[in-house]
C-alpha positions in Angstrom: 58.9 50.1 -23.6 55.3 51.2 -22.3 53.6 50.6 -25.6 55.4 47.5 -25.7 54.4 46.4 -22.2 50.7 47.6 -22.9 50.4 45.7 -26.5 52.0 42.5 -24.7 49.6 43.0 -21.7 46.5 43.2 -24.1 47.6 40.3 -26.0 47.7 38.1 -23.3 44.6 39.1 -21.9 43.3 38.5 -25.4 44.9 34.9 -25.9 43.9 33.9 -22.4 39.9 35.2 -22.8 39.9 33.7 -26.2 41.2 30.2 -24.4 39.1 30.8 -21.4 36.0 30.8 -23.8 36.7 28.0 -26.0 37.1 25.8 -23.1 33.7 27.0 -21.9 32.4 26.4 -24.6 33.9 22.7 -25.4 32.4 21.8 -21.9 29.2 23.1 -22.7 29.3 21.2 -26.2 30.6 18.2 -24.2 29.3 14.9 -26.2 27.7 16.9 -29.0 31.4 17.9 -29.9 32.4 14.4 -29.8 29.1 13.2 -32.2 30.2 15.7 -34.5 33.5 14.2 -35.2 31.9 10.5 -34.9 29.3 11.3 -38.0 32.6 12.3 -40.4 32.2 10.1 -43.5 34.4 10.0 -46.7 32.0 13.1 -47.4 34.1 16.2 -47.5 31.5 18.2 -47.8 30.5 17.1 -44.6 34.0 17.1 -43.3 33.8 21.1 -43.9 30.5 21.6 -41.8 32.2 19.8 -38.8 35.6 21.8 -39.5 33.5 25.0 -39.2 31.4 24.3 -35.9 34.5 22.5 -34.1 36.8 25.4 -34.6 34.0 27.8 -33.9 33.7 26.3 -30.6 36.9 25.7 -29.6 38.4 28.9 -31.1 41.4 28.0 -32.8 42.0 26.4 -36.3 45.3 25.5 -35.4 44.0 23.4 -32.3 41.3 22.2 -35.1 44.1 21.0 -37.5 46.7 19.7 -34.7 43.3 17.7 -33.5 43.2 16.5 -37.1 46.7 15.3 -37.1 46.2 13.4 -33.9 43.1 11.3 -35.3 45.0 11.2 -38.7 48.2 9.7 -36.7 45.9 7.1 -34.9 44.0 5.9 -38.2 41.0 7.5 -37.0 40.6 9.7 -40.3 41.5 9.8 -43.5 43.6 12.0 -45.6 40.0 12.5 -47.6 38.4 13.1 -44.6 41.2 15.5 -42.9 41.2 18.1 -45.9 37.2 18.7 -45.7 38.0 19.3 -42.3 41.0 21.6 -42.5 39.2 23.5 -45.2 36.2 24.0 -42.8 38.3 25.0 -39.7 39.8 28.0 -42.1 36.1 29.1 -42.2 35.4 28.8 -38.5 38.0 30.8 -36.9 36.8 33.9 -38.8 34.4 33.7 -36.5 36.3 35.3 -33.7 37.6 38.2 -36.1 34.2 38.7 -36.7 33.2 38.8 -33.1 36.1 41.4 -32.7 35.0 43.8 -34.9 31.8 44.3 -33.3 33.4 46.9 -31.2 32.1 45.4 -27.6 34.8 46.4 -25.5 32.3 49.1 -23.8 30.4 46.2 -22.4 33.3 43.6 -21.6 33.5 44.6 -18.0 29.9 44.3 -17.4 30.3 40.8 -19.1 32.9 39.6 -16.7 31.2 41.0 -13.5 28.0 39.3 -14.6 30.0 35.6 -15.6 32.3 36.3 -12.0 29.0 36.2 -10.3 27.4 33.4 -12.0 30.4 31.4 -10.8 30.7 32.4 -7.4 26.6 32.2 -6.4 25.6 29.4 -8.8 26.4 25.2 -7.7 24.7 24.4 -11.1 27.5 22.7 -13.6 26.1 24.2 -16.7 25.7 27.4 -15.3 29.1 27.6 -14.3 29.8 26.2 -17.8 28.1 29.7 -19.3 29.6 31.5 -16.4 33.1 30.6 -18.0 32.0 31.5 -21.4 31.4 34.8 -20.5 34.3 35.4 -18.6 36.4 34.6 -21.6 34.5 36.8 -23.7 34.7 39.8 -21.4 38.3 38.8 -20.9 39.2 38.8 -24.8 37.3 42.4 -25.4 39.1 43.9 -22.9 42.9 42.7 -23.9 41.7 43.8 -27.1 40.8 47.4 -25.8 44.1 47.4 -23.8 46.0 46.7 -27.0 43.9 49.5 -29.0 44.7 52.0 -25.8 48.2 51.4 -25.8 48.9 51.8 -30.1 47.1 55.1 -30.4 50.6 57.0 -29.3 51.7 55.4 -32.7 50.0 57.4 -34.9 52.1 60.4 -33.7 55.3 58.4 -34.8 57.0 58.6 -37.9 59.3 56.0 -37.7 56.2 53.8 -37.1 54.2 55.7 -40.1 57.7 54.8 -42.1 57.3 51.1 -41.2 53.4 51.0 -42.3 54.4 52.6 -45.4 57.0 49.9 -46.1 54.4 47.5 -45.8 52.6 48.6 -48.9 55.1 46.0 -51.0 52.2 43.0 -50.3 55.0 40.4 -50.2 56.8 41.8 -47.3 53.3 42.4 -46.0 52.7 38.6 -46.0 56.3 38.1 -44.5 55.0 40.0 -41.7 51.6 38.3 -40.8 53.5 35.1 -41.3 56.1 36.1 -38.8 53.5 37.5 -36.2 51.2 34.4 -36.2 53.9 32.2 -36.5 55.8 33.8 -33.0 52.1 34.3 -31.3 51.0 30.5 -32.3 47.6 32.1 -33.2 46.1 33.7 -36.2 43.3 34.9 -34.1 45.4 36.8 -32.0 47.4 38.3 -35.0 44.4 39.4 -36.5 43.3 40.6 -33.1 46.5 42.7 -33.2 45.7 44.0 -36.7 42.1 45.2 -36.0 43.5 46.9 -32.9 46.0 49.1 -35.1 43.2 49.7 -37.5 40.8 51.1 -34.8 43.3 53.7 -34.1 43.7 54.5 -37.7 47.2 53.3 -38.1 46.2 51.0 -40.8 44.7 51.1 -44.4 42.6 48.0 -46.0 45.1 47.9 -48.9 48.1 47.5 -46.3 46.0 44.6 -44.0 44.9 42.6 -47.1 48.3 41.2 -47.6 49.3 41.0 -43.8 46.1 39.0 -43.4 47.1 36.6 -45.9 50.2 36.1 -44.1 48.3 35.3 -40.9 46.5 32.4 -42.5 49.5 30.9 -43.9 51.6 31.0 -40.4 48.7 29.4 -38.8 49.8 26.5 -40.6 53.0 26.6 -39.0 51.5 25.0 -35.4 50.5 22.1 -37.3 53.9 21.6 -39.0 55.2 21.6 -35.9 52.6 19.3 -34.3 53.0 16.8 -37.4 56.9 16.2 -36.2 57.2 12.9 -35.0 54.0 12.1 -36.4 53.4 9.2 -38.9 53.6 9.7 -43.0 49.6 10.2 -43.2 49.4 12.9 -40.1 52.9 14.6 -41.7 50.9 14.7 -45.4 47.8 16.2 -43.6 49.7 19.3 -41.9 51.4 19.5 -45.6 47.7 20.0 -47.1 47.0 22.7 -44.9 49.5 24.5 -45.8 49.4 24.3 -49.4 45.8 24.9 -48.9 46.6 28.2 -47.4 49.6 29.0 -49.9 47.4 28.6 -53.0 45.1 30.7 -51.6 47.1 33.6 -51.0 48.7 33.5 -54.6 44.9 32.9 -55.9 43.9 36.2 -54.1 47.3 38.2 -54.2 47.2 37.6 -58.2 43.5 37.4 -58.9 40.7 38.5 -56.3 42.8 41.2 -54.1 41.2 44.1 -55.6 37.9 42.7 -56.2 37.6 41.7 -52.6 38.7 45.1 -51.0 36.3 47.2 -53.4 33.3 44.5 -52.1 34.7 45.3 -48.4 35.1 49.2 -48.8 31.6 49.1 -50.4 30.0 47.0 -47.3 31.4 48.7 -45.1 33.0 52.4 -46.2 33.9 53.6 -42.9 34.2 50.9 -40.5 38.2 49.6 -41.3 37.9 46.7 -38.4 34.6 45.3 -40.3 36.7 45.8 -43.4 39.3 43.9 -42.4 36.8 41.4 -40.7 35.0 40.7 -43.6 38.2 40.5 -45.6 39.3 37.5 -43.4 35.9 35.5 -43.9 35.9 36.3 -47.3 39.3 35.0 -48.2 38.6 31.9 -46.4 34.9 31.4 -48.1 36.5 31.7 -51.3 38.9 29.4 -51.2 37.5 27.1 -49.7 34.7 27.6 -52.7 37.9 27.5 -55.1 39.6 24.4 -54.1 37.5 22.1 -52.7 36.5 20.4 -56.0 40.4 19.8 -56.0 40.6 18.6 -52.8 41.6 15.1 -54.0 44.4 16.7 -55.7 45.7 18.1 -52.7 45.5 14.5 -51.2 47.6 13.3 -54.2 50.3 16.5 -53.9 50.8 16.0 -50.6 51.0 12.6 -51.1 53.6 12.7 -53.8 56.0 15.0 -51.5 55.6 12.8 -48.8 56.6 9.8 -50.0 56.6 6.2 -48.6 54.2 3.4 -47.2 53.2 3.6 -43.1 54.3 1.0 -40.7 51.9 -1.3 -39.1 51.3 0.3 -35.6 51.8 -2.3 -32.8 51.0 -0.3 -29.7 48.5 2.3 -29.2 45.4 2.6 -32.2 43.3 5.4 -31.2 45.1 7.9 -29.1 47.0 10.9 -29.9 48.3 13.4 -27.3 47.2 16.3 -29.9 43.6 15.0 -29.4 43.6 16.2 -25.7 43.5 19.6 -27.3 39.5 18.8 -27.4 39.4 16.8 -24.0 35.4 15.5 -24.8 37.0 13.7 -28.1 40.2 12.9 -26.3 38.1 11.0 -23.4 35.9 8.8 -26.0 39.1 7.6 -27.9 40.3 7.0 -24.5 37.7 4.3 -23.9 38.2 3.3 -27.5 42.0 2.1 -27.0 40.8 0.7 -23.3 38.1 -1.6 -25.1 41.0 -2.4 -27.6 43.4 -3.3 -24.8 40.4 -5.7 -23.2 39.7 -7.2 -26.7 43.6 -8.2 -27.3 43.3 -9.8 -23.7 40.4 -12.0 -24.4 42.1 -13.1 -27.9 45.6 -14.1 -25.6 43.2 -15.7 -22.7 41.4 -18.0 -25.8 45.4 -18.4 -27.1 46.3 -19.2 -23.6 43.4 -21.9 -23.0 43.9 -23.4 -26.7 47.3 -24.1 -25.4 46.5 -26.2 -22.7 44.2 -28.5 -24.7 46.3 -28.4 -27.5 49.7 -28.9 -25.7 51.1 -26.5 -28.1 54.1 -24.6 -26.9 54.2 -22.2 -30.3 50.7 -21.1 -28.3 52.3 -20.4 -25.1 55.1 -18.4 -26.5 52.3 -16.3 -28.4 50.7 -15.5 -25.2 54.3 -14.6 -23.6 54.9 -12.4 -26.6 51.5 -10.7 -26.5 51.6 -9.7 -22.8 54.4 -7.9 -23.7 52.4 -5.7 -25.6 49.6 -5.8 -23.4 51.8 -4.2 -20.7 53.1 -1.4 -23.2 49.6 -0.4 -24.0 49.0 -0.9 -20.6 51.8 2.2 -19.7 51.1 3.8 -22.6 47.1 4.3 -21.9 48.0 5.3 -18.1 50.2 8.2 -19.4 47.6 9.6 -21.5 44.8 9.4 -18.8 47.2 10.8 -16.6 47.6 13.7 -19.1 44.2 14.1 -20.0 43.1 14.4 -16.2 45.1 17.3 -16.5 42.6 18.9 -19.0 39.9 21.0 -18.3 37.0 18.4 -18.1 34.1 18.3 -16.4 32.3 16.5 -13.8 31.4 13.8 -15.9 34.7 13.5 -18.1 36.3 13.2 -14.8 34.6 10.4 -13.5 34.9 8.5 -17.0 38.8 9.1 -16.4 38.7 7.5 -13.3 36.6 4.4 -14.7 39.1 4.2 -17.2 42.0 3.8 -15.0 40.4 1.2 -12.6 38.9 -0.2 -15.8 42.5 -0.9 -17.3 43.9 -2.4 -14.2 41.8 -4.9 -14.5 42.1 -5.7 -17.5 45.7 -5.9 -17.4 45.6 -8.4 -14.3 43.4 -10.7 -16.9 46.3 -10.5 -19.0 48.6 -11.7 -16.0 46.0 -14.4 -15.6 46.2 -15.5 -19.0 50.2 -15.6 -19.2 49.5 -17.6 -16.0 47.5 -20.1 -17.6 50.1 -20.2 -20.2 52.9 -21.0 -17.8 50.6 -24.2 -16.4 50.4 -25.1 -20.1 54.0 -24.9 -20.7 54.6 -26.9 -17.3 51.9 -29.7 -18.3 54.1 -29.9 -21.7 57.4 -30.2 -20.4 56.6 -32.2 -17.8 54.2 -35.0 -20.1 51.4 -34.1 -17.3 48.4 -36.2 -18.0 44.5 -35.2 -16.4 41.5 -37.5 -16.1 38.4 -36.8 -18.2 37.0 -35.4 -15.6 39.3 -33.0 -15.0 39.5 -31.9 -18.3 35.8 -31.6 -18.9 35.4 -29.4 -15.8 38.2 -26.9 -17.0 36.7 -26.7 -20.1 32.9 -25.9 -18.7 34.6 -23.3 -16.5 37.0 -21.6 -19.1 33.4 -21.3 -21.4 31.8 -19.6 -18.2 35.0 -17.4 -17.4 35.7 -16.5 -21.1 31.8 -15.5 -21.4 32.0 -13.4 -18.2 35.0 -11.6 -19.5 33.5 -10.9 -22.9 30.6 -9.7 -21.2 32.1 -7.2 -19.2 33.7 -5.6 -22.2 30.5 -5.5 -23.6 29.0 -3.6 -20.4 31.7 -1.3 -20.9 31.1 -1.1 -24.4 27.6 0.1 -24.3 27.1 1.2 -20.6 24.1 -1.3 -20.1 23.1 -1.7 -16.5 21.5 -5.2 -17.4 24.5 -6.9 -19.0 26.6 -5.1 -16.2 24.2 -7.1 -13.7 24.3 -10.3 -15.9 28.4 -10.5 -15.2 27.9 -9.7 -11.2 25.6 -12.7 -11.9 28.4 -15.1 -14.0 30.9 -14.2 -11.4 28.9 -15.7 -8.6 28.4 -18.5 -10.3 31.9 -18.9 -11.4 32.7 -18.6 -7.2 30.3 -21.8 -6.5 32.0 -23.6 -9.4 35.5 -23.0 -8.0 34.5 -24.0 -4.7 32.9 -27.3 -5.8 35.7 -28.1 -8.5 38.2 -27.9 -5.8 36.7 -30.1 -3.5 35.9 -32.7 -6.2 39.7 -32.2 -7.3 41.0 -33.0 -3.8 38.6 -35.6 -3.6 40.7 -37.0 -6.6 44.2 -36.7 -5.2 42.9 -38.2 -1.9 42.0 -41.4 -3.9 44.7 -41.1 -6.1 42.6 -40.9 -9.4 45.2 -38.4 -10.7 48.8 -37.4 -9.7 49.8 -34.6 -7.3 51.5 -32.5 -10.0 48.8 -32.6 -12.4 46.6 -31.9 -9.3 48.5 -29.0 -8.5 48.0 -27.2 -12.0 44.2 -28.2 -12.1 43.9 -26.1 -8.7 46.1 -23.1 -10.1 44.1 -23.3 -13.3 40.6 -23.2 -11.6 42.2 -20.1 -9.2 43.2 -18.1 -11.8 40.2 -18.6 -13.9 38.1 -17.6 -10.9 40.1 -14.3 -10.5 39.7 -13.5 -14.0 35.6 -13.4 -13.1 36.4 -11.1 -10.2 38.2 -8.9 -12.2 35.4 -8.9 -14.9 32.8 -8.3 -12.0 34.8 -5.2 -11.1 35.0 -3.6 -14.6 31.0 -4.5 -14.5 30.7 -2.6 -11.1 32.7 0.2 -12.2 30.3 0.9 -15.1 27.3 0.7 -12.8 29.0 3.1 -10.4 29.7 5.6 -13.5 25.9 5.4 -14.5 24.6 6.7 -10.9 
């Protein structure tokens, strides 16, 4: 029991350290990681490179694959792009095993102490990120050392030695590796456990290799579970990950097992940990080299096994909770979704204005239906941002999330005013109200000015351009003056009975709604200016 508790405690420290180091690396990488994903094209080789780098940073191939499924589910990545990233993720995950095999446990406490000192006594954000990486790095090795020391008594256990002897059956070894990784949901952790056993002389390379191959299959279960509830394309991405590792395992077990075993023994004859780490790297690199030319075939097989077309998505386009695993990318995606919501609202505003001039009831109904979608998107973005705000974000990312909260509120209010305009249009249609040419001309001028103000606010939001943001604020001031002038003129028309009272009420409500839209546009611009300070 003492051994079990010790191993579990060490494994817990290992996982915590790996997670902490990955989080610190993500924060330090920040925008660079986001740009890496954005440069993805249909070039699969570039996808492999991106997969390697992203996984090396976030310290988990499972997290990378889950993120890829999120991108595919949000229609931001095709299967052809995804297969390259998945292949690269398998190589990237070998970095952890290589680090562990260097046996840096003796230096781990010193690294943690330096990291904590930097964290406590430095106020600079960059220094704190470096401290987080150091603390995670140190704890990872302390956990490894903890596992190794508690596994040492097993070398004298005949029962345990008999169990290991039974694992010389390669199929059983694969099943054990698969099972352990599925349980701990981390191939790095299961390989860490494998290295801990090896460090105590409990494993030989011929027993370790099948377990290692099983670990690589087991790591795909995280993505498979994550794909439940996703669209068919995302399910295909998860299946490709599984097929890729299964095919690789078959190739190695049938053809390449002995050559790889001989090669790693040749390079590190007296170091079992290095042999396992090198075998892990060779498996994944060679697997990518062999299967890369057939990546398109993997896509075809996945499409054949999971048949059917995607249904048209009416709600969110860019967001998926799986992407929150990588906050720097999730923040960028949230900004894209808010901007998309803004464009939908702008189109609805134009439809509402058109319905007023065309006196078209079908257009007013279209506005009402679209407003339901806008409200749904606003609710979903808000829920997503709440989840994202609890992720490990940098100060700049927290500020961006706060700006997004404010922006969606103002965009949603513009949508409400567009709905109000449609309701006023419907009243005009129902009551057959007429307006003077002067009133219609004034509304037309104000419509154009307000629509331009809102469009520029979205452009300022997209480009983070302070010049455009200040233009929005100037336009809003012009709209305020226009609203006061038009209100005064219309009251004069009412006094001289140049128009009917019912039409007068509609006109005043119209310019009031338009003026409020310009106010919300100005708010969006001001949020951007505050964020840029």
